C-alpha positions in Angstrom: 6.1 -19.6 21.9 8.3 -16.5 21.9 11.2 -16.3 24.3 10.6 -12.6 24.9 8.6 -10.9 27.6 5.8 -9.5 25.5 3.0 -7.8 27.5 0.0 -5.6 26.5 1.3 -2.2 25.5 0.1 1.3 26.0 0.3 3.8 23.2 3.6 5.1 24.6 4.9 1.5 24.7 3.9 1.0 21.1 5.8 4.1 20.0 8.9 3.1 21.9 8.9 -0.4 20.5 8.1 0.7 17.0 11.0 3.2 17.0 13.4 0.7 18.4 12.2 -2.0 15.9 12.8 0.5 13.1 16.3 1.2 14.4 17.2 -2.4 14.5 15.8 -3.4 11.1 15.9 -0.4 8.8 19.0 -1.4 6.9 17.8 -4.9 6.2 14.3 -3.6 5.3 15.8 -1.0 3.0 17.7 -3.8 1.2 14.6 -5.9 0.8 12.4 -3.0 -0.3 14.9 -1.7 -2.8 15.7 -5.0 -4.4 12.0 -6.0 -4.7 10.7 -2.7 -5.8 13.5 -1.7 -8.2 12.2 -3.5 -11.3 8.5 -2.8 -10.7 9.3 0.9 -10.3 11.3 0.9 -13.6 8.4 -0.8 -15.3 6.0 1.8 -13.8 8.2 4.6 -15.1 8.3 3.1 -18.6 4.5 2.4 -18.6 3.7 6.0 -17.5 6.1 7.5 -20.0 4.6 5.3 -22.8 1.1 6.4 -21.9 1.8 10.1 -21.8 3.8 9.8 -25.1 0.8 8.1 -26.7 -1.4 11.0 -25.5 1.0 13.5 -27.0 0.9 11.7 -30.4 -2.9 11.9 -30.3 -2.9 15.6 -29.7 -0.4 16.1 -32.6 -3.0 14.8 -35.0 -5.2 17.8 -34.5 -8.9 17.7 -34.8 -9.1 14.9 -37.4 -10.0 11.3 -36.6 -7.1 9.3 -35.4 -5.8 6.5 -37.6 -5.8 2.8 -36.7 -2.1 2.9 -35.8 -2.6 5.7 -33.3 -5.6 3.9 -31.7 -3.7 0.6 -31.5 -0.7 2.5 -30.0 -2.9 4.2 -27.4 -4.5 0.9 -26.2 -1.1 -0.7 -26.3 0.3 2.0 -24.0 -2.7 1.7 -21.7 -2.1 -2.1 -21.6 1.6 -1.5 -20.7 0.6 0.9 -18.0 -1.9 -1.6 -16.6 0.7 -4.4 -16.5 3.2 -2.0 -14.8 0.5 -1.1 -12.3 -0.1 -4.8 -11.5 3.7 -5.3 -11.2 4.0 -2.5 -8.6 1.1 -4.0 -6.6 2.9 -7.4 -6.6 6.1 -5.7 -5.7 4.6 -3.8 -2.7 2.9 -7.0 -1.5 6.3 -8.9 -1.7 8.2 -6.1 0.0 5.5 -5.8 2.8 5.8 -9.6 3.4 9.6 -9.5 3.6 9.7 -6.5 6.0 7.0 -8.2 8.1 9.0 -11.4 8.3 12.0 -9.5 9.6 9.9 -7.5 12.0 8.3 -10.7 13.4 11.6 -12.5 13.8 13.2 -9.4 15.5 10.3 -9.1 17.9 10.7 -12.7 18.8 14.4 -12.0 19.6 15.8 -13.8 16.6 18.1 -12.0 14.1 17.3 -12.7 10.4 19.4 -11.5 7.5 17.8 -9.8 4.6 18.9 -12.7 2.4 17.0 -15.2 4.5 14.0 -13.0 4.7 14.1 -12.7 0.9 14.2 -16.5 0.5 11.3 -16.9 2.8 9.4 -14.2 1.0 9.7 -15.8 -2.4 8.3 -19.2 -1.3 4.8 -20.4 -0.8 4.2 -17.3 1.3 4.2 -14.9 -1.6 1.6 -17.1 -3.4 -0.5 -17.0 -0.2 0.0 -13.3 0.1 -1.1 -12.7 -3.5 -4.0 -15.1 -3.1 -5.2 -13.3 0.1 -4.9 -9.9 -1.6 -6.9 -11.2 -4.6 -9.6 -12.6 -2.3 -9.9 -9.3 -0.4 -10.1 -7.3 -3.6 -12.8 -9.6 -4.9 -14.9 -9.6 -1.8 -14.5 -5.9 -0.8 -14.6 -4.6 -4.4 -17.8 -6.5 -4.9 -19.3 -5.2 -1.7 -18.7 -1.7 -2.9 -19.3 -1.9 -6.6 -22.7 -3.7 -6.4 -24.4 -1.0 -4.3 -22.6 1.7 -6.4 -24.0 0.3 -9.6 -27.5 0.0 -8.2 -27.2 3.6 -7.0 -26.3 4.7 -10.6 -29.3 2.7 -11.9 -31.5 4.4 -9.4 -30.3 7.8 -10.5 -30.9 7.0 -14.1 -34.4 5.8 -13.2 -35.1 9.2 -11.5 -36.8 7.5 -8.6 -36.3 9.6 -5.4 -37.3 6.7 -3.1 -35.1 4.2 -4.9 -32.2 6.7 -4.9 -32.5 7.2 -1.2 -32.5 3.4 -0.5 -29.5 2.8 -2.7 -27.5 5.7 -1.1 -28.2 4.2 2.3 -27.2 0.8 1.0 -24.0 2.2 -0.4 -23.1 4.0 2.9 -23.9 0.8 4.8 -21.6 -1.1 2.4 -18.8 1.4 3.0 -19.2 1.0 6.7 -19.1 -2.8 6.5 -16.0 -2.7 4.4 -14.2 -0.4 6.9 -15.2 -2.8 9.7 -13.9 -5.9 7.8 -10.7 -4.2 6.7 -9.8 -3.4 10.4 -10.6 -7.0 11.4 -8.3 -8.3 8.6 -5.5 -5.8 9.3 -3.2 -8.4 10.8 -3.6 -11.2 8.3 -0.1 -10.4 6.8 1.7 -10.6 10.2 -0.2 -13.9 10.8 0.9 -15.2 7.4 4.5 -14.0 7.9 5.0 -15.0 11.5 2.9 -18.1 11.8 3.2 -19.3 8.2 -0.6 -19.7 8.1 -2.6 -20.2 5.0 -4.9 -17.6 3.4 -8.2 -18.4 5.1 -6.4 -19.2 8.4 -4.6 -15.8 8.3 -7.9 -13.9 7.8 -9.7 -15.9 10.5 -6.8 -15.5 12.9 -6.7 -11.7 12.3 -10.5 -11.5 12.8 -10.2 -13.3 16.1 -7.3 -11.1 17.4 -9.1 -7.9 16.8 -12.2 -9.2 18.6 -13.3 -6.6 21.3 -10.5 -4.2 20.1 -12.0 -2.8 16.9 -12.2 0.9 17.9 -8.9 0.8 19.7 -7.2 -0.7 16.6 -9.0 1.7 14.3 -7.8 4.7 16.3 -4.2 3.6 16.6 -3.9 2.7 12.9 -5.5 6.0 12.0 -3.0 7.9 14.2 0.0 6.0 12.9 -1.1 6.4 9.3 -1.4 10.2 9.7 2.1 10.3 11.3 3.6 8.2 8.6 2.1 10.3 5.8 3.4 13.4 7.5 6.9 12.0 7.9 7.1 10.7 4.3 5.8 14.0 3.0 8.5 15.9 4.9 11.2 13.8 3.3 9.7 13.6 -0.2 8.5 17.2 -0.7 12.0 18.6 -1.3 12.7 15.6 -3.6 9.3 16.1 -5.4 10.0 19.8 -5.9 13.5 19.2 -7.2 12.4 16.5 -9.6 9.4 18.4 -10.9 10.7 21.9 -10.9 11.1 22.1 -14.7 7.7 20.6 -15.2 6.0 23.1 -12.9 7.9 26.1 -14.3 6.9 25.2 -17.9 3.3 24.5 -16.8 2.7 27.8 -15.0 4.5 29.6 -17.8 2.1 28.0 -20.3 -0.9 29.0 -18.1 0.2 32.6 -18.1 0.6 32.8 -21.8 -3.0 33.7 -22.5 -4.6 31.0 -24.6 -2.2 28.1 -24.6 -2.2 25.5 -27.3 -3.7 22.2 -25.9 -0.9 20.2 -27.6 1.6 22.2 -25.5 0.1 20.7 -22.4 0.6 17.1 -23.6 4.2 18.0 -24.6 4.9 19.1 -21.0 3.3 16.0 -19.6 5.3 13.7 -21.9 8.2 13.8 -19.3 5.8 13.5 -16.3 5.8 9.7 -16.2 9.5 9.1 -15.7 9.8 11.7 -12.9 6.6 10.6 -11.1 7.8 7.0 -11.3 11.0 7.9 -9.5 9.1 9.8 -6.8 6.6 7.1 -6.4 9.3 4.4 -6.0 11.2 6.4 -3.4 8.1 7.2 -1.4 7.0 3.5 -1.4 10.4 2.3 -0.2 10.3 4.8 2.7 6.9 3.6 3.7 8.1 0.0 3.6 10.6 0.9 6.4 7.8 1.7 8.8 4.2 0.8 7.7 4.5 -3.1 8.0 6.3 -2.7 11.4 3.3 -0.8 12.8 1.2 -3.9 12.2 3.8 -6.1 13.6 3.8 -4.2 16.9 0.0 -4.2 17.1 -0.1 -7.9 16.2 2.1 -8.8 19.2 0.1 -6.5 21.4 -3.1 -8.2 20.5 -1.5 -11.6 21.1 -0.4 -10.5 24.5 -3.9 -9.2 25.3 -5.2 -12.6 24.3 -2.9 -14.2 26.9 -0.6 -16.0 24.5 2.6 -15.0 26.2 2.8 -16.3 29.7 6.4 -17.0 30.3 8.1 -15.0 33.0 10.5 -12.2 32.1 14.2 -12.7 32.5 17.1 -10.3 32.1 18.5 -12.5 29.3 15.5 -12.2 27.0 14.8 -8.5 27.1 14.4 -7.4 23.5 14.4 -3.7 24.3 16.6 -3.1 27.4 
């Protein structure tokens, strides 16, 4: 049971607590996010650079059929990019877990160093986190892909009635997935704060959101818009600075009349490294805020469920 006076919060209270929580934890969260995401970001840069370089070598062969070596190189580059993409997903999951652990401890009035949070992250919790993510992808991906494939089959069969039924089924699947995603929004805070298992975290999140779905949907949507806007304000100058040479060469090529297609691939050959840097910085910035939004909402839902009943005292005020 937390020693802090945690009560149901209004939207204004949530903003207040979120900003103060960010202020108290941003240096530790920055250390965690930077350390965890550094290697995956580098691998993503290398993977993207390899992929675009492979595309450039394809274009340099002209109209003739590519040789076996080029084909093997292309698929090797795609494989490297796929592995780098998996690595960045794992890195984001680990960083989210670490930041969430610090946020939960801070909300409970306990200071945790980033070193301790890193130790707790790379324990059984990260395996549970990845297992929960894989389960969600499997279930939600299947719920979307099956109706989508059936809709494609209906279009190929050229049956108007069948197409209509499959479109309605696909839209219903999208609605169901959105509903389930909101109900599972707080599985990560449950896993991080309560050290629960995969199924227990999903069930606990489902129960916490009970009778609060539309409220949580609206709040998460509002916070996601604000976070996207804030990150774009910070990253747009960085993006323009890093990509200035690329855009200058690109528009110069477009204005040259009938540009050589190989010239486009030559320009894009340096795109991977630059985009990898931008992507890594943007992801780290999001890690400073996004997991903490769910932490605040998680404690609000617990308070609304009546889990915090101890009286408030001046000594245990987290946000005086």
